[in-house]
CHARMM internal coordinates of N, CA and C (Angstrom, degrees):
IC EDIT
DIST 1 N 1 CA 1.4359
DIST 1 CA 1 C 1.5311
ANGL 1 N 1 CA 1 C 111.00
DIST 1 C 2 N 1.3292
ANGL 1 CA 1 C 2 N 117.01
DIHE 1 N 1 CA 1 C 2 N -47.38
DIST 2 N 2 CA 1.4604
ANGL 1 C 2 N 2 CA 119.56
DIHE 1 CA 1 C 2 N 2 CA 179.19
DIST 2 CA 2 C 1.5216
ANGL 2 N 2 CA 2 C 112.03
DIHE 1 C 2 N 2 CA 2 C -62.10
DIST 2 C 3 N 1.3204
ANGL 2 CA 2 C 3 N 116.22
DIHE 2 N 2 CA 2 C 3 N -34.92
DIST 3 N 3 CA 1.4698
ANGL 2 C 3 N 3 CA 119.87
DIHE 2 CA 2 C 3 N 3 CA 179.71
DIST 3 CA 3 C 1.5220
ANGL 3 N 3 CA 3 C 111.10
DIHE 2 C 3 N 3 CA 3 C -61.41
DIST 3 C 4 N 1.3157
ANGL 3 CA 3 C 4 N 117.17
DIHE 3 N 3 CA 3 C 4 N -31.86
DIST 4 N 4 CA 1.4634
ANGL 3 C 4 N 4 CA 120.63
DIHE 3 CA 3 C 4 N 4 CA 178.66
DIST 4 CA 4 C 1.5258
ANGL 4 N 4 CA 4 C 111.77
DIHE 3 C 4 N 4 CA 4 C -82.23
DIST 4 C 5 N 1.3290
ANGL 4 CA 4 C 5 N 116.82
DIHE 4 N 4 CA 4 C 5 N -38.61
DIST 5 N 5 CA 1.4587
ANGL 4 C 5 N 5 CA 120.78
DIHE 4 CA 4 C 5 N 5 CA -177.94
DIST 5 CA 5 C 1.5195
ANGL 5 N 5 CA 5 C 112.79
DIHE 4 C 5 N 5 CA 5 C -74.43
DIST 5 C 6 N 1.3327
ANGL 5 CA 5 C 6 N 116.18
DIHE 5 N 5 CA 5 C 6 N -40.07
DIST 6 N 6 CA 1.4650
ANGL 5 C 6 N 6 CA 121.30
DIHE 5 CA 5 C 6 N 6 CA -177.40
DIST 6 CA 6 C 1.5302
ANGL 6 N 6 CA 6 C 109.67
DIHE 5 C 6 N 6 CA 6 C -138.41
DIST 6 C 7 N 1.3226
ANGL 6 CA 6 C 7 N 116.93
DIHE 6 N 6 CA 6 C 7 N 75.06
DIST 7 N 7 CA 1.4711
ANGL 6 C 7 N 7 CA 120.49
DIHE 6 CA 6 C 7 N 7 CA -173.76
DIST 7 CA 7 C 1.5334
ANGL 7 N 7 CA 7 C 114.80
DIHE 6 C 7 N 7 CA 7 C -64.49
DIST 7 C 8 N 1.3293
ANGL 7 CA 7 C 8 N 117.94
DIHE 7 N 7 CA 7 C 8 N -19.73
DIST 8 N 8 CA 1.4662
ANGL 7 C 8 N 8 CA 120.35
DIHE 7 CA 7 C 8 N 8 CA -179.83
DIST 8 CA 8 C 1.5196
ANGL 8 N 8 CA 8 C 113.27
DIHE 7 C 8 N 8 CA 8 C -86.81
DIST 8 C 9 N 1.3229
ANGL 8 CA 8 C 9 N 117.33
DIHE 8 N 8 CA 8 C 9 N -6.43
DIST 9 N 9 CA 1.4658
ANGL 8 C 9 N 9 CA 121.31
DIHE 8 CA 8 C 9 N 9 CA -178.50
DIST 9 CA 9 C 1.5265
ANGL 9 N 9 CA 9 C 109.96
DIHE 8 C 9 N 9 CA 9 C -81.21
DIST 9 C 10 N 1.3221
ANGL 9 CA 9 C 10 N 116.98
DIHE 9 N 9 CA 9 C 10 N 135.52
DIST 10 N 10 CA 1.4589
ANGL 9 C 10 N 10 CA 122.31
DIHE 9 CA 9 C 10 N 10 CA 176.62
DIST 10 CA 10 C 1.5225
ANGL 10 N 10 CA 10 C 108.74
DIHE 9 C 10 N 10 CA 10 C -96.64
DIST 10 C 11 N 1.3384
ANGL 10 CA 10 C 11 N 116.35
DIHE 10 N 10 CA 10 C 11 N 125.78
DIST 11 N 11 CA 1.4568
ANGL 10 C 11 N 11 CA 121.19
DIHE 10 CA 10 C 11 N 11 CA -179.73
DIST 11 CA 11 C 1.5284
ANGL 11 N 11 CA 11 C 111.01
DIHE 10 C 11 N 11 CA 11 C -96.11
DIST 11 C 12 N 1.3303
ANGL 11 CA 11 C 12 N 115.55
DIHE 11 N 11 CA 11 C 12 N 143.95
DIST 12 N 12 CA 1.4493
ANGL 11 C 12 N 12 CA 122.85
DIHE 11 CA 11 C 12 N 12 CA 177.82
DIST 12 CA 12 C 1.5181
ANGL 12 N 12 CA 12 C 109.27
DIHE 11 C 12 N 12 CA 12 C -129.10
DIST 12 C 13 N 1.3129
ANGL 12 CA 12 C 13 N 115.94
DIHE 12 N 12 CA 12 C 13 N 146.36
DIST 13 N 13 CA 1.4574
ANGL 12 C 13 N 13 CA 122.01
DIHE 12 CA 12 C 13 N 13 CA 169.77
DIST 13 CA 13 C 1.5227
ANGL 13 N 13 CA 13 C 106.18
DIHE 12 C 13 N 13 CA 13 C -99.76
DIST 13 C 14 N 1.3286
ANGL 13 CA 13 C 14 N 116.90
DIHE 13 N 13 CA 13 C 14 N 122.85
DIST 14 N 14 CA 1.4603
ANGL 13 C 14 N 14 CA 121.38
DIHE 13 CA 13 C 14 N 14 CA 178.15
DIST 14 CA 14 C 1.5257
ANGL 14 N 14 CA 14 C 108.84
DIHE 13 C 14 N 14 CA 14 C -104.64
DIST 14 C 15 N 1.3340
ANGL 14 CA 14 C 15 N 115.58
DIHE 14 N 14 CA 14 C 15 N 129.65
DIST 15 N 15 CA 1.4632
ANGL 14 C 15 N 15 CA 121.07
DIHE 14 CA 14 C 15 N 15 CA -179.94
DIST 15 CA 15 C 1.5244
ANGL 15 N 15 CA 15 C 109.08
DIHE 14 C 15 N 15 CA 15 C -133.09
DIST 15 C 16 N 1.3227
ANGL 15 CA 15 C 16 N 114.90
DIHE 15 N 15 CA 15 C 16 N 159.63
DIST 16 N 16 CA 1.4665
ANGL 15 C 16 N 16 CA 119.45
DIHE 15 CA 15 C 16 N 16 CA 176.64
DIST 16 CA 16 C 1.5243
ANGL 16 N 16 CA 16 C 109.64
DIHE 15 C 16 N 16 CA 16 C -74.59
DIST 16 C 17 N 1.3019
ANGL 16 CA 16 C 17 N 115.10
DIHE 16 N 16 CA 16 C 17 N 162.09
DIST 17 N 17 CA 1.4664
ANGL 16 C 17 N 17 CA 121.01
DIHE 16 CA 16 C 17 N 17 CA 177.06
DIST 17 CA 17 C 1.5269
ANGL 17 N 17 CA 17 C 110.23
DIHE 16 C 17 N 17 CA 17 C -59.31
DIST 17 C 18 N 1.3265
ANGL 17 CA 17 C 18 N 116.12
DIHE 17 N 17 CA 17 C 18 N -38.65
DIST 18 N 18 CA 1.4672
ANGL 17 C 18 N 18 CA 120.80
DIHE 17 CA 17 C 18 N 18 CA 179.39
DIST 18 CA 18 C 1.5318
ANGL 18 N 18 CA 18 C 111.25
DIHE 17 C 18 N 18 CA 18 C -64.27
DIST 18 C 19 N 1.3291
ANGL 18 CA 18 C 19 N 117.18
DIHE 18 N 18 CA 18 C 19 N -44.88
DIST 19 N 19 CA 1.4714
ANGL 18 C 19 N 19 CA 120.48
DIHE 18 CA 18 C 19 N 19 CA 178.41
DIST 19 CA 19 C 1.5188
ANGL 19 N 19 CA 19 C 110.50
DIHE 18 C 19 N 19 CA 19 C -62.79
DIST 19 C 20 N 1.3216
ANGL 19 CA 19 C 20 N 116.37
DIHE 19 N 19 CA 19 C 20 N -38.99
DIST 20 N 20 CA 1.4652
ANGL 19 C 20 N 20 CA 120.23
DIHE 19 CA 19 C 20 N 20 CA 178.44
DIST 20 CA 20 C 1.5282
ANGL 20 N 20 CA 20 C 110.34
DIHE 19 C 20 N 20 CA 20 C -62.28
DIST 20 C 21 N 1.3139
ANGL 20 CA 20 C 21 N 116.83
DIHE 20 N 20 CA 20 C 21 N -47.44
DIST 21 N 21 CA 1.4588
ANGL 20 C 21 N 21 CA 120.72
DIHE 20 CA 20 C 21 N 21 CA -178.78
DIST 21 CA 21 C 1.5228
ANGL 21 N 21 CA 21 C 111.91
DIHE 20 C 21 N 21 CA 21 C -66.61
DIST 21 C 22 N 1.3418
ANGL 21 CA 21 C 22 N 116.73
DIHE 21 N 21 CA 21 C 22 N -36.29
DIST 22 N 22 CA 1.4681
ANGL 21 C 22 N 22 CA 120.62
DIHE 21 CA 21 C 22 N 22 CA -178.25
DIST 22 CA 22 C 1.5203
ANGL 22 N 22 CA 22 C 113.18
DIHE 21 C 22 N 22 CA 22 C -74.88
DIST 22 C 23 N 1.3377
ANGL 22 CA 22 C 23 N 118.37
DIHE 22 N 22 CA 22 C 23 N -32.54
DIST 23 N 23 CA 1.4608
ANGL 22 C 23 N 23 CA 119.51
DIHE 22 CA 22 C 23 N 23 CA -174.70
DIST 23 CA 23 C 1.5243
ANGL 23 N 23 CA 23 C 113.81
DIHE 22 C 23 N 23 CA 23 C -133.74
DIST 23 C 24 N 1.3211
ANGL 23 CA 23 C 24 N 117.66
DIHE 23 N 23 CA 23 C 24 N -53.46
DIST 24 N 24 CA 1.4562
ANGL 23 C 24 N 24 CA 120.79
DIHE 23 CA 23 C 24 N 24 CA -169.32
DIST 24 CA 24 C 1.5189
ANGL 24 N 24 CA 24 C 114.28
DIHE 23 C 24 N 24 CA 24 C -69.70
DIST 24 C 25 N 1.3110
ANGL 24 CA 24 C 25 N 118.03
DIHE 24 N 24 CA 24 C 25 N -15.03
DIST 25 N 25 CA 1.4629
ANGL 24 C 25 N 25 CA 121.51
DIHE 24 CA 24 C 25 N 25 CA 177.79
DIST 25 CA 25 C 1.5332
ANGL 25 N 25 CA 25 C 111.54
DIHE 24 C 25 N 25 CA 25 C -87.19
DIST 25 C 26 N 1.3328
ANGL 25 CA 25 C 26 N 117.20
DIHE 25 N 25 CA 25 C 26 N -2.55
DIST 26 N 26 CA 1.4709
ANGL 25 C 26 N 26 CA 120.53
DIHE 25 CA 25 C 26 N 26 CA -179.16
DIST 26 CA 26 C 1.5252
ANGL 26 N 26 CA 26 C 110.51
DIHE 25 C 26 N 26 CA 26 C -73.95
DIST 26 C 27 N 1.2922
ANGL 26 CA 26 C 27 N 116.39
DIHE 26 N 26 CA 26 C 27 N 157.41
DIST 27 N 27 CA 1.4665
ANGL 26 C 27 N 27 CA 121.96
DIHE 26 CA 26 C 27 N 27 CA 179.10
DIST 27 CA 27 C 1.5320
ANGL 27 N 27 CA 27 C 110.68
DIHE 26 C 27 N 27 CA 27 C -58.76
DIST 27 C 28 N 1.3471
ANGL 27 CA 27 C 28 N 116.08
DIHE 27 N 27 CA 27 C 28 N -42.80
DIST 28 N 28 CA 1.4627
ANGL 27 C 28 N 28 CA 121.17
DIHE 27 CA 27 C 28 N 28 CA 179.38
DIST 28 CA 28 C 1.5238
ANGL 28 N 28 CA 28 C 110.85
DIHE 27 C 28 N 28 CA 28 C -58.94
DIST 28 C 29 N 1.3308
ANGL 28 CA 28 C 29 N 116.79
DIHE 28 N 28 CA 28 C 29 N -52.71
DIST 29 N 29 CA 1.4679
ANGL 28 C 29 N 29 CA 121.16
DIHE 28 CA 28 C 29 N 29 CA -177.54
DIST 29 CA 29 C 1.5235
ANGL 29 N 29 CA 29 C 111.00
DIHE 28 C 29 N 29 CA 29 C -63.12
DIST 29 C 30 N 1.3125
ANGL 29 CA 29 C 30 N 117.47
DIHE 29 N 29 CA 29 C 30 N -40.00
DIST 30 N 30 CA 1.4636
ANGL 29 C 30 N 30 CA 120.80
DIHE 29 CA 29 C 30 N 30 CA 178.80
DIST 30 CA 30 C 1.5264
ANGL 30 N 30 CA 30 C 110.84
DIHE 29 C 30 N 30 CA 30 C -61.83
DIST 30 C 31 N 1.3323
ANGL 30 CA 30 C 31 N 116.52
DIHE 30 N 30 CA 30 C 31 N -39.93
DIST 31 N 31 CA 1.4639
ANGL 30 C 31 N 31 CA 120.79
DIHE 30 CA 30 C 31 N 31 CA 178.61
DIST 31 CA 31 C 1.5250
ANGL 31 N 31 CA 31 C 110.64
DIHE 30 C 31 N 31 CA 31 C -65.53
DIST 31 C 32 N 1.3243
ANGL 31 CA 31 C 32 N 116.96
DIHE 31 N 31 CA 31 C 32 N -45.56
DIST 32 N 32 CA 1.4671
ANGL 31 C 32 N 32 CA 121.04
DIHE 31 CA 31 C 32 N 32 CA 179.20
DIST 32 CA 32 C 1.5227
ANGL 32 N 32 CA 32 C 110.55
DIHE 31 C 32 N 32 CA 32 C -61.71
DIST 32 C 33 N 1.3198
ANGL 32 CA 32 C 33 N 117.30
DIHE 32 N 32 CA 32 C 33 N -44.66
DIST 33 N 33 CA 1.4687
ANGL 32 C 33 N 33 CA 120.46
DIHE 32 CA 32 C 33 N 33 CA -179.66
DIST 33 CA 33 C 1.5203
ANGL 33 N 33 CA 33 C 111.49
DIHE 32 C 33 N 33 CA 33 C -63.38
DIST 33 C 34 N 1.3166
ANGL 33 CA 33 C 34 N 116.71
DIHE 33 N 33 CA 33 C 34 N -39.64
DIST 34 N 34 CA 1.4635
ANGL 33 C 34 N 34 CA 120.63
DIHE 33 CA 33 C 34 N 34 CA 179.15
DIST 34 CA 34 C 1.5292
ANGL 34 N 34 CA 34 C 110.48
DIHE 33 C 34 N 34 CA 34 C -67.30
DIST 34 C 35 N 1.3329
ANGL 34 CA 34 C 35 N 117.38
DIHE 34 N 34 CA 34 C 35 N -45.63
DIST 35 N 35 CA 1.4589
ANGL 34 C 35 N 35 CA 121.14
DIHE 34 CA 34 C 35 N 35 CA -177.00
DIST 35 CA 35 C 1.5272
ANGL 35 N 35 CA 35 C 112.80
DIHE 34 C 35 N 35 CA 35 C -69.68
DIST 35 C 36 N 1.3233
ANGL 35 CA 35 C 36 N 117.59
DIHE 35 N 35 CA 35 C 36 N -31.14
DIST 36 N 36 CA 1.4646
ANGL 35 C 36 N 36 CA 121.20
DIHE 35 CA 35 C 36 N 36 CA 179.95
DIST 36 CA 36 C 1.5288
ANGL 36 N 36 CA 36 C 112.27
DIHE 35 C 36 N 36 CA 36 C -96.09
DIST 36 C 37 N 1.3386
ANGL 36 CA 36 C 37 N 115.64
DIHE 36 N 36 CA 36 C 37 N -1.27
DIST 37 N 37 CA 1.4714
ANGL 36 C 37 N 37 CA 121.84
DIHE 36 CA 36 C 37 N 37 CA -178.73
DIST 37 CA 37 C 1.5205
ANGL 37 N 37 CA 37 C 111.94
DIHE 36 C 37 N 37 CA 37 C 55.87
DIST 37 C 38 N 1.3373
ANGL 37 CA 37 C 38 N 114.76
DIHE 37 N 37 CA 37 C 38 N 42.02
DIST 38 N 38 CA 1.4636
ANGL 37 C 38 N 38 CA 121.48
DIHE 37 CA 37 C 38 N 38 CA 179.87
DIST 38 CA 38 C 1.5268
ANGL 38 N 38 CA 38 C 110.43
DIHE 37 C 38 N 38 CA 38 C -72.56
DIST 38 C 39 N 1.3119
ANGL 38 CA 38 C 39 N 116.24
DIHE 38 N 38 CA 38 C 39 N 130.70
DIST 39 N 39 CA 1.4576
ANGL 38 C 39 N 39 CA 122.18
DIHE 38 CA 38 C 39 N 39 CA 175.12
DIST 39 CA 39 C 1.5220
ANGL 39 N 39 CA 39 C 108.32
DIHE 38 C 39 N 39 CA 39 C -89.30
DIST 39 C 40 N 1.3185
ANGL 39 CA 39 C 40 N 116.32
DIHE 39 N 39 CA 39 C 40 N 133.33
DIST 40 N 40 CA 1.4625
ANGL 39 C 40 N 40 CA 120.80
DIHE 39 CA 39 C 40 N 40 CA -172.63
DIST 40 CA 40 C 1.5174
ANGL 40 N 40 CA 40 C 111.16
DIHE 39 C 40 N 40 CA 40 C -132.73
DIST 40 C 41 N 1.3201
ANGL 40 CA 40 C 41 N 115.40
DIHE 40 N 40 CA 40 C 41 N 135.78
DIST 41 N 41 CA 1.4622
ANGL 40 C 41 N 41 CA 122.45
DIHE 40 CA 40 C 41 N 41 CA 172.27
DIST 41 CA 41 C 1.5257
ANGL 41 N 41 CA 41 C 106.84
DIHE 40 C 41 N 41 CA 41 C -119.96
DIST 41 C 42 N 1.3254
ANGL 41 CA 41 C 42 N 116.66
DIHE 41 N 41 CA 41 C 42 N 129.99
DIST 42 N 42 CA 1.4651
ANGL 41 C 42 N 42 CA 121.83
DIHE 41 CA 41 C 42 N 42 CA 177.94
DIST 42 CA 42 C 1.5259
ANGL 42 N 42 CA 42 C 107.48
DIHE 41 C 42 N 42 CA 42 C -112.10
DIST 42 C 43 N 1.3387
ANGL 42 CA 42 C 43 N 115.34
DIHE 42 N 42 CA 42 C 43 N 127.78
DIST 43 N 43 CA 1.4617
ANGL 42 C 43 N 43 CA 120.82
DIHE 42 CA 42 C 43 N 43 CA -175.85
DIST 43 CA 43 C 1.5233
ANGL 43 N 43 CA 43 C 111.69
DIHE 42 C 43 N 43 CA 43 C -119.05
DIST 43 C 44 N 1.3191
ANGL 43 CA 43 C 44 N 115.35
DIHE 43 N 43 CA 43 C 44 N 141.11
DIST 44 N 44 CA 1.4593
ANGL 43 C 44 N 44 CA 121.91
DIHE 43 CA 43 C 44 N 44 CA 169.11
DIST 44 CA 44 C 1.5216
ANGL 44 N 44 CA 44 C 105.13
DIHE 43 C 44 N 44 CA 44 C -88.81
DIST 44 C 45 N 1.3121
ANGL 44 CA 44 C 45 N 116.27
DIHE 44 N 44 CA 44 C 45 N 103.00
DIST 45 N 45 CA 1.4620
ANGL 44 C 45 N 45 CA 122.05
DIHE 44 CA 44 C 45 N 45 CA -170.85
DIST 45 CA 45 C 1.5310
ANGL 45 N 45 CA 45 C 112.17
DIHE 44 C 45 N 45 CA 45 C -60.31
DIST 45 C 46 N 1.3232
ANGL 45 CA 45 C 46 N 117.38
DIHE 45 N 45 CA 45 C 46 N -49.88
DIST 46 N 46 CA 1.4684
ANGL 45 C 46 N 46 CA 120.89
DIHE 45 CA 45 C 46 N 46 CA -176.71
DIST 46 CA 46 C 1.5274
ANGL 46 N 46 CA 46 C 112.30
DIHE 45 C 46 N 46 CA 46 C -61.98
DIST 46 C 47 N 1.3348
ANGL 46 CA 46 C 47 N 116.59
DIHE 46 N 46 CA 46 C 47 N -37.57
DIST 47 N 47 CA 1.4690
ANGL 46 C 47 N 47 CA 121.01
DIHE 46 CA 46 C 47 N 47 CA -178.48
DIST 47 CA 47 C 1.5231
ANGL 47 N 47 CA 47 C 112.13
DIHE 46 C 47 N 47 CA 47 C -88.74
DIST 47 C 48 N 1.3585
ANGL 47 CA 47 C 48 N 116.88
DIHE 47 N 47 CA 47 C 48 N -6.14
DIST 48 N 48 CA 1.4588
ANGL 47 C 48 N 48 CA 122.52
DIHE 47 CA 47 C 48 N 48 CA -176.78
DIST 48 CA 48 C 1.5240
ANGL 48 N 48 CA 48 C 110.32
DIHE 47 C 48 N 48 CA 48 C 51.10
DIST 48 C 49 N 1.3374
ANGL 48 CA 48 C 49 N 114.95
DIHE 48 N 48 CA 48 C 49 N 54.68
DIST 49 N 49 CA 1.4586
ANGL 48 C 49 N 49 CA 121.78
DIHE 48 CA 48 C 49 N 49 CA -173.51
DIST 49 CA 49 C 1.5296
ANGL 49 N 49 CA 49 C 109.90
DIHE 48 C 49 N 49 CA 49 C -134.85
DIST 49 C 50 N 1.3235
ANGL 49 CA 49 C 50 N 115.68
DIHE 49 N 49 CA 49 C 50 N 137.06
DIST 50 N 50 CA 1.4598
ANGL 49 C 50 N 50 CA 120.78
DIHE 49 CA 49 C 50 N 50 CA 172.59
DIST 50 CA 50 C 1.5215
ANGL 50 N 50 CA 50 C 106.89
DIHE 49 C 50 N 50 CA 50 C -82.74
DIST 50 C 51 N 1.3416
ANGL 50 CA 50 C 51 N 116.50
DIHE 50 N 50 CA 50 C 51 N 125.09
DIST 51 N 51 CA 1.4657
ANGL 50 C 51 N 51 CA 119.01
DIHE 50 CA 50 C 51 N 51 CA -178.61
DIST 51 CA 51 C 1.5267
ANGL 51 N 51 CA 51 C 112.68
DIHE 50 C 51 N 51 CA 51 C -109.99
DIST 51 C 52 N 1.3393
ANGL 51 CA 51 C 52 N 116.30
DIHE 51 N 51 CA 51 C 52 N -13.47
DIST 52 N 52 CA 1.4721
ANGL 51 C 52 N 52 CA 119.67
DIHE 51 CA 51 C 52 N 52 CA 175.82
DIST 52 CA 52 C 1.5077
ANGL 52 N 52 CA 52 C 108.59
DIHE 51 C 52 N 52 CA 52 C -151.06
DIST 52 C 53 N 1.3190
ANGL 52 CA 52 C 53 N 115.67
DIHE 52 N 52 CA 52 C 53 N 132.07
DIST 53 N 53 CA 1.4580
ANGL 52 C 53 N 53 CA 122.21
DIHE 52 CA 52 C 53 N 53 CA 176.18
DIST 53 CA 53 C 1.5107
ANGL 53 N 53 CA 53 C 106.05
DIHE 52 C 53 N 53 CA 53 C -127.86
DIST 53 C 54 N 1.3304
ANGL 53 CA 53 C 54 N 115.60
DIHE 53 N 53 CA 53 C 54 N 105.27
DIST 54 N 54 CA 1.4674
ANGL 53 C 54 N 54 CA 121.23
DIHE 53 CA 53 C 54 N 54 CA -174.83
DIST 54 CA 54 C 1.5278
ANGL 54 N 54 CA 54 C 108.66
DIHE 53 C 54 N 54 CA 54 C -113.95
DIST 54 C 55 N 1.3419
ANGL 54 CA 54 C 55 N 115.82
DIHE 54 N 54 CA 54 C 55 N 104.49
DIST 55 N 55 CA 1.4604
ANGL 54 C 55 N 55 CA 121.02
DIHE 54 CA 54 C 55 N 55 CA -177.98
DIST 55 CA 55 C 1.5204
ANGL 55 N 55 CA 55 C 109.21
DIHE 54 C 55 N 55 CA 55 C -115.51
DIST 55 C 56 N 1.3185
ANGL 55 CA 55 C 56 N 116.13
DIHE 55 N 55 CA 55 C 56 N 125.86
DIST 56 N 56 CA 1.4556
ANGL 55 C 56 N 56 CA 121.91
DIHE 55 CA 55 C 56 N 56 CA 176.83
DIST 56 CA 56 C 1.5158
ANGL 56 N 56 CA 56 C 109.24
DIHE 55 C 56 N 56 CA 56 C -91.51
DIST 56 C 57 N 1.2964
ANGL 56 CA 56 C 57 N 116.24
DIHE 56 N 56 CA 56 C 57 N 129.22
DIST 57 N 57 CA 1.4602
ANGL 56 C 57 N 57 CA 120.95
DIHE 56 CA 56 C 57 N 57 CA 177.93
DIST 57 CA 57 C 1.5215
ANGL 57 N 57 CA 57 C 109.02
DIHE 56 C 57 N 57 CA 57 C -86.40
DIST 57 C 58 N 1.3103
ANGL 57 CA 57 C 58 N 116.41
DIHE 57 N 57 CA 57 C 58 N 137.23
DIST 58 N 58 CA 1.4798
ANGL 57 C 58 N 58 CA 120.54
DIHE 57 CA 57 C 58 N 58 CA 178.85
DIST 58 CA 58 C 1.4933
ANGL 58 N 58 CA 58 C 111.89
DIHE 57 C 58 N 58 CA 58 C -85.28
END
COOR INIT
IC SEED 1 N 1 CA 1 C
IC BUILD
């Protein structure tokens, strides 16, 4: 829906550092993110800090 309403907007999935380590750092998740060109931001919640900004260029 957002792609139709605002096609120039870049979407990101933001996850905690713990979620990244538990799932998104796996080989499977990395493959899915690469193949779907998923943009990902990983945050250290307690420190309120972005620790990874992974943007795929189209």
